N, C-alpha and C positions, 0 to 999 in steps of 0.2 A: 428607208431614208428618202428624204425629199429629192436628192440628186438623181436617184434611180428612176424617178418619174419624168425627168427632163427628156424631151424629144428633140434631139439635135437634127431636125429635118433639113431639107434643101434650103429653105429660106433662112434658117438659123445659121447654117454653115456659111452662107453668103455674108450674113451680117457679121459673124465672127471674123471673116476674112477682111471685111472693110474696116472693122475696128482695129485689126492688126496693121492694116495699111496706114491708117491715120495715126496710130501709135508710133509707127516708124517715122512718120513725118515730125510729130511733136517732139519726140526724144532725139531726133537728129538735127532739127533746126536750131535748138538751143546752142549746142556746141558750134554749129555752123556760123553763128553770128560773130564769134571771136575769130574764126578763120576768115570770114569775109573782111574783117578789119585789116588783116594782114594783106589780103589781096588788093584792097583799095588804098591802103596807106592812110586811113582817116582816123579820127579820134574815136574813143569808146562812146562818146556822147552821140556822134553821128550814127554809129551802128545801133546804139540803144534806142534811137528814134524808130527803128524798125519795130521794136516791141510796142511802142506807143501806137503806131498805125495798126499793128496786128490787134491790139486791144480795142481800138476804135471799131475795127471790123467785127470783133467778137461781140461787142456791146450792141452794135446794129443788128447782128444776127439774132441775138436774144430778144430784141424788140420787134423783129419782123417775122420770126419763125412761125408764129401762130397764124398770121395772115397768109403766108405763103403755103402752109400746109392746107389751109381751107381752100385756097385758090387753085393750087395745082395738084394737091394730094401728096401724101408723104412719099410714096414710091417715086413719083416724078421729081420731087425735091431732092431725094437721095441721088438720083441720076444727075440732075443739074449740078448738085454740090460736088459730086465726084469729079466731073469735068472742070468745075470751077476751081477746086483745089489743085487739080493737075495743071491747069493753066497758070495759076498763081505760083506753084512750085517751079514750073518751067521758066517763068519770068525771073524768079529769085535766083535760080542756079545758072541761068544763061546771061544775066545782066552783067555788063562790064562797068556799070556805075550805079549809084543809088537811084538814078532816074528810072531804072527798070526794077531794081530790087525792092524799092519802097512800095510801089503799087502792087508788086507781086505779093509781098507779105500782107498787105491789106486784104487782098483777095483770099489769101490762105486763112487769115484770121476769121473772115466772114464765113467761108464755106466749111472750114473745120468745125466751127460751132454748130452749123446746120447739120452736119453729119453726126456729130456726137449726140445732139438732142434727138434727132430723128431716129437713129439706130436704137437709142435707149428706150424711146417711146414705143418703137415697134416691138422690141423684145418684151416690154412690159405688157403690151396688148396681146401678143402672140402666145405668151406662156402663162398668163394669169397668175395663179398662186405660186408657181415656181419662178416667177420673174426675178425676185431678189437673188436666188441662186444662179440663175442664168446670167444676169447682169454682172454679178461678181466673177463668174467664170469667164465671161467675155473680156472683162477688164484685166483679169489675170493673164489671159492669153495675149491680150494686146501689149501688156507691159513686158512679157517675156519675149515677144517679137521685137518690141522697141528696144530691148536690151542690146540687140545686135547693130542698131543704127549708128550710135557713136563709135562703136568698135570698127564698123565698116568704113566710116569716115577716116578714122585714125589709120587704118591699114592703107587706105588710098593715099594718104599723105606720106606714109612711111615708104611706099614703093614708088613714089614720084608720080602717081597717077592723078592725084588731087582728090578733093573731098566731094566735088559736085556730083559726080556720077553716083556716089553712094546715097546721096539724098534723092537723086533722080529716080531711084528704084521705085519710089512711091508713085510716080507717074505711070509707069508700066503696070504696077499692081492695080491702080484704080481703073485703068482702061480695061484690063483683063476682067476685073470684077463686074464691070458693067456689061461686058460680053457674056459673062457667066449668068448675070441676072436675067438677061434676055428681054423680050418685049413685054412680059407681064409685070410691069412695075406696080400695077394695081394690087398685086398680092401683098405689097408692103404698105398699103394704105392708099385708097383713092380719094379724090376730092369729094365724092358723093357719100363716102362712108367714114368720114373722119370723126373720131370720138370727140365730142365737145365736153371736155372736162372742166372748162372754165365755169360753167353754170353750177358746178358742185361746190365752188368756193363759197365760204361764208361772206356775207356782205361786210363792208366797212374796211377800215385801214388795218394794216398789220399792227399788232400790239407792240408796246414799247420793249417787252422782253425779247422780241425777235431781233432787234438791232444789235445788241451785244453778240448774239450768236452769229449774225451776219458779219460783224467786224472780225470775230475770231476766224471765220472761214476765209475772209479776204486776206488776213495776216498769213495763214498757212499757204495760200495760193501765191502770195508775194514772195515768200521764202523759197518755195519750190522753183518758181520761174527764175529767180535770181541765181540760184545754184546751177540750174540747167544752162543758163546763159553765160555766166562768168566763172563757174566752178573750175573750168579747165585753166583759166588764167591764174587763179589762186594756187592751183597745184604747181604750175610752172614757176610761180614766184616763191612759194614757201618751200617746196621740196625739190625743185630743179628738174622736174620732168620735162621731156621734150614736148613740143606741140602735138605730135602724133600720139605719143603715149598718154598725155593728159586728156586729149580728146576722147580716146578710147576708154580711159579710166572713168569717165562720167557714166559709162555703162554699168558701173558698180552700183550706183544708186538706183538705176532702173531695174537691175536684177533684184535688189532688195525690195523694190515696189512690187515686182511680179510675185515674189515669194510671199510677201505680206498680204497681197490680195487673194492668193490661193488659200491662205490660212485665215483670212480676215473674217469670213462669214461665220466660222465656228467660234472664233474668239469673241466676236460681237454678240453672238447669241448667248454666250456664257457669262458675260460681265455687264455691269451697269454702264450705260453709255456715258454718263457724266464722269464717272471715275476713270473709265478707260480713256476718254478723251483727254483728261488732264494728265494722266500718266504718259500718254503718247507724246503730248506737248513737252513735258519735262524731259523725257528721254531724247526727244529731238534737239532740245536746247543743249543738253550735255554733249551729244554727238556732234552738234554743230561747232561747239567750242573746240573740240578735239580736232576736227577737220580744219577749222579756221586758224588756230594757233599752232597746230602741229607742224613738225618739219620732217617727221619720219614717214616715208611713203607708205609703208605697210599699215601704220597706225591711221593715217589719213584715209586710206582706201577702206579700212575696216569701219571707220567712223561713217564714211559715205554709205556703206552697206547697211549699217544700223539705221541711219537716217532714212534710207529707202524703206526699210521694214516698218518703221513707226509712221512715216509720212504717208504710207499707203492707206493708213487708217483715217487720216485727217479728212479726206473728202467724204467717205461714207458716213463717218461719225458726225462731221460738220453739217452735212445736208440733213441727216436725221434730226439733229438738234434744231435746225432751222424750221423744218416742217412741223416738228412738235411745238415749237414756239409760235407758229403762225396762227394758232387757235382756229383751225379749220380753213385757213386760206393757203392751202398747199400750193396751188398753181402760182399764186403771187410770190410765194416764198421761193419756188424753184426759179422763176423768172428773175427775181432779185439776186439770187445766188449766181446766175450767169453774168449779170451785170457787174456785181461786186468782184467775183473771181477774175473776170476778163479784164477789168480795169486794173486790179492789183497786179495781175500777171504781166501787164504791159508797162505800167508806169513805174513800178518798183525797179525792174531791171534797168530802166532808163536812169533813175536816180543813182543806182549803183554804178553804172557806167560813167555818168557825169562826175560823180564823186571820185571815182578811180582816176579819171583824167586829172583832177585837181590835187588829190591827196594820196593816190596809190590804191591798189586793189584791196590790200589788207585792211586799210582804214574803211574803205567803202563797204566791206562786209559787216560793219556794225549795223547797217540798215536792215538786211534780212533777219539778223538775230534780234533786232529790236521789234520787228514785225511778229516774230514768234513770241516774244515777251508780251506784246500787246494781246495776242491771242490767248495766252495763258492767263493773264490778268482778267480778261473779259470772261473767260470760262469760270474762274474762281469767284469773281465778284457777282456774276449774274448767272447762276446755275439755272438750267431749264428743267423744271419739275416734270415728272412723268405725265401729269395731267395739268394742262394749262387752260382749262375751260374758262377760268375766271380772269385770265390775263387781260390787262388793259393797256 
């Protein structure tokens, strides 16, 4: 089996640890937004503006990462980004007003994307033909670690300790990882030996068939971010869960993602990408409706777990479709996926928060389910053929 050939060496273990740390952050910061609103006593719209600034940071990261890797080397960028994310998280959890939390989340958005892209690129370069299995394994481990983040925040609230220390764990983890990495950052990619993959892109613009695939992926990113940010509020509104329990319950969807990613590589290799993508979107819509309209706690949590399972497939299947639709312009496709997903993950939770202030959180959740619907329609109306050499 291919997995038996994976060499989980010292560099790979460090990368796995860092992916686990940033997963703790991303799965913890979503529920933290709703908790921050209680601390500051401000509207959902104000809190959701954090998502917008984080998205702007993510987009800028996607646009500047290639230059920074060439200028400093991937290893140095990983170190810089570790400390950058740690500083951003510190500002976010220590701020007593949005004057600190807003710039903090901007830094988090920027350096989080740098870490995600650089770690994925390193694993791809370091493991060659085994890279898909390694990246899948790394993301699965990250999701399973991230599962404990909202639970830890919820426990902190329940015992009266607060949620901030739970999110602050990522700061300690990132500093420890850089100590573990040591002085030899060049092993993760130096500025003199950066692979220049841009030259392998075909010339010209991305074909028209690429953009519906891009739209579908943006839709799934919007839905995931909206649930992670405001899902706990919906649980308190619909089924009467306490803030602490609802915050911890978001871990259900993260657990589903972890299990889905562990099984994902086998499932994806056995089925047609187009069929599996549509099926996963349909299942996500059904599960979303049960979570959205349900009032039974067990039923809602079960729906969240199912959503996690099927949503775990959306990114790998979505990026596969986009690269296939790029007609040989893979690097451009990946760059555009970062921009689209980052923008959707930032601006849609803002729209949900603003709508919740005006009409209530239940009404506001029509926005993420509509995003899923757009993704499904785009995938049905514009399938991506296995071969797109003639796409224009």
